[in-house]
N, C-alpha and C positions, 0 to 999 in steps of 0.2 A: 380221911376227911369225910365228914358226914354230908348227907344230901343237902342239908340246910346250908352248910358252908359253901357247897358247890353252887347252890342257887344264888347265894349272896355274891359270890365271885362272878357268876354269869351276869347278875344284874348290874354289877359295877362295870363289867366289860361293855355291856349294852349301852349304859349311860355314857361311858367314855367314847364309845363309837359314835353315839348321837351327837356328843359335844364336838368331836372331830369333824363329823359331817356338817354340822351347823357352821362351824368355823370355816370349813372348806367352801360351803355354799356362800358364806359371807364374802370370803376372799374372791370366790369366782364371780359373784355379783359385782364386787368392787372393780375387779379386773375387766369385767364386761362393760361396766359403765365407762371406765377409762378408755378401753378400746373403741367403744361406741363414740366417745367424745373425739378421739383421734380420727376415727373414720368420718365423723361429721365435719371436723375441721378440714380433713383432706378433701372431702367432697366439696366443701365450700371453696377451697383453693382451686380445685379443678373447675368448678362452676365459674369462678372468677376468670380463670385462664381461658375457658371456652368462651365466656362472654367477651373477653378482650379480643380473642381471635375473631369472633363474629363481628365485633366493632371494626377491627382492622380490615376484615374482608369487605364489610359494607363500605368502609372508607375507600379501599382500593377499587371496589366495584364502581363506586361513584366517580373516582378519578378516571377509571377506564371508560366509563360511560361518557364523561366529558371529552376524553381523548378521542373516543370513537365518534362523538358528534363532530369534533373538529376535523377528523379525518374524513368523515362523511361529507362535510361541507367542502373540504379540499378536493375530494374525488368528484363531487358534483360540479365544482368549478372547472376541473380538468376536462370532464365530459362535455361541459358547455363550450369550453374553448375548442375542444376537438370537433364538436358539431359545427361551430362557427368556421373553423379552419377548413373542415370538410366541405361546407357550403361554398366557401370562397374558392377552394380548389375545383369544385364542381363547376362553378361559373367560369373559372379560368379554362378548364378543360373544354367547356362548351364553346368559349371564344376561340380556342386553339382549333377545335374541330371545324368550326365555321370557316376560320381563315384557311385551314388546310383544304376544305372543300372548294373555297373560292380559288385557291391556288391551283388545285387540280383542274378546275373548269378552265382557268386561264391556260394551263399547260396543254390541255386537250386541244384548245384552239390553235396554239402555237407549235405544238409538237411536230405536226406535218411540215410546216414551213421550216422549222429548225432542222429537221432531218434532211430536207432538200438542201438547205443552206450548207449544212456540214458536208453532205455528199458533194456539193459543188466545190467547196473548199478543198476536199480531199482530191477531187479530180484535177483542180487547178494545181495543187501541190505536186501531184504525180506528173502532170504535163510540164510544169516548170522544172521539176527534178530531171525529167527525161531530156529537156532542152539543155539544161546545164551539163548533163552527162555527155551529150553529143558535142557541145561546145568545148568541153574539156578534152575530149578525144581529138577533135580537130586541132586544138592548140598544141596538144602533146605531139601529134604528127608533125605540125609546123615547126615546133622547137627541135624535134629529132632531125628534121630535114636541115635546119640551120646548123645544128651541131655536125651532121654528116658533111655538109658543104664546107664548114670550117676545117674539118679534118682533111678533106680532099685538097683544099687550098694550101693547107700547111704541108701536106705531102708533096704537092706540085712545087711549092717553093723550095723544099728541101732537095727535091730531085734536080731542080734548076741550079741550085747552089753547088750540088755535087758535080754536075756537068761543068760548071764554071771552074771549079777547083781542079777537075781532071785536065781541062785545057791548060790551066796555069801550070800544072805539074809537068805537062808535056814540054813546057818551056824551061824545064829544069829548075823550077822554083819549088822549094819545099813548103807547102802550105798544108796544114792539117785541118781536117774537118772538125769544127767545134762540136763538143758533145751536145750542146743545147740544140744543134741543128739536126742531129741524127733523129730519124723518125722512129718512133716506138709505137707499134700497133697495140692499141688498147680497145677494149670494149667501150662503146659510147653509151652512156646511160643518161637519162634526163635527170638533172639535179633537182632535189626537192624544192630548192628556192625558186626554180623556174616553173614549177607546177602552178597553173592558174588558180588563184584563190579570190574569186570575186564574190563579195557578200551579196546575198539576195535581198532585195528590198522587201520590206513588209508591205502588207496590203494598204496600210495607212499611208506609208511613204509613197506608194504607187499612186494612190488617189491624189495626194498633195502635188506630186510631180505632174500628174495629168492636168490638174486644174491650173498649175503654173504655166503649162504649155498652151493654155487657151485663155489668153487675156480678154477675149471677147465674151467669156462666160460659157459655162457648160452645165448641162442637166445631168441628173443621176442616171437617166436612161441611156444617155450617150456614153457615160463611163461604163455602164454594164456591158454594152456591146464591145467596147474596146478592151476592157480589163478582164472580161469573162468572169465577173464576180456577181453574185446575186444582188438585186436592187435593194433588198431589205438591209443587207450588211453595208452596202455603199451608202445608204441613207443615214445609218447610224454613224459611220465613220465621218461623213461630211458634216453631220451635226456636231460631232466631237471636235473636228477641226475648227468649226465656226465658233464653238464655245471657248476654244483655246486661243482664239484670235489669230489663227493662221490663214483664214480665208474670210471673205465677206459674201453675203447673200442678198440678192435682189430678186424678189418674186421667186421663181423656181430655178434661177441661175446662180451658180457659184463662181466667184471671181477671185483671182490671186491678189494678195496685198502688195 
């Protein structure tokens, strides 16, 4: 092949390559435009989605804002009620403190008298208990003596009966000693039923009994000397009996009904 032919062939190849490149560039441009359109469309869709999300967020944020406002109002109401209740409790506490202080002042004045009164009551109780113990011992000794005397009398009677039977036997009469008459030595103990069980009168009953024994009338001071109870307690008991209608009072004297 000559150089001319080679040059023609080369020129054809170059022209073919340029046509292919032009076609490729056209296709590439067409594909680029298509892809660009798709990207634009996708961007618009994403923008619309984002815009929707932003709108929903704003809507939710507004709803949360309203809800927060309502909760803020509710919390403010709770705080106001708490402050009101706290103020009320503070006033109640002040009243309680004042009443407690007044009570303490009253107790300070009465504590000494109450201590003396209780001490007197305890002393009287011990005194009465000791008296009851001595009385019970005396009665126990008395009962034991009675039982011992009864035993001695029974033994004497049995001995006399035996002597009588002996004399009768000497006259050749067969008489047997009844078993019920035979003496049997036994330990004598004080039966439980014979133990003295006298109920002690209460102070109120003692006061009423004392007033009933004095129809001419009696003062609290006179009862204090006789009963050995503090005048303050006697005054309260006499006042209670008066309120219950068990006694009557004229001036400073108490009378039985």
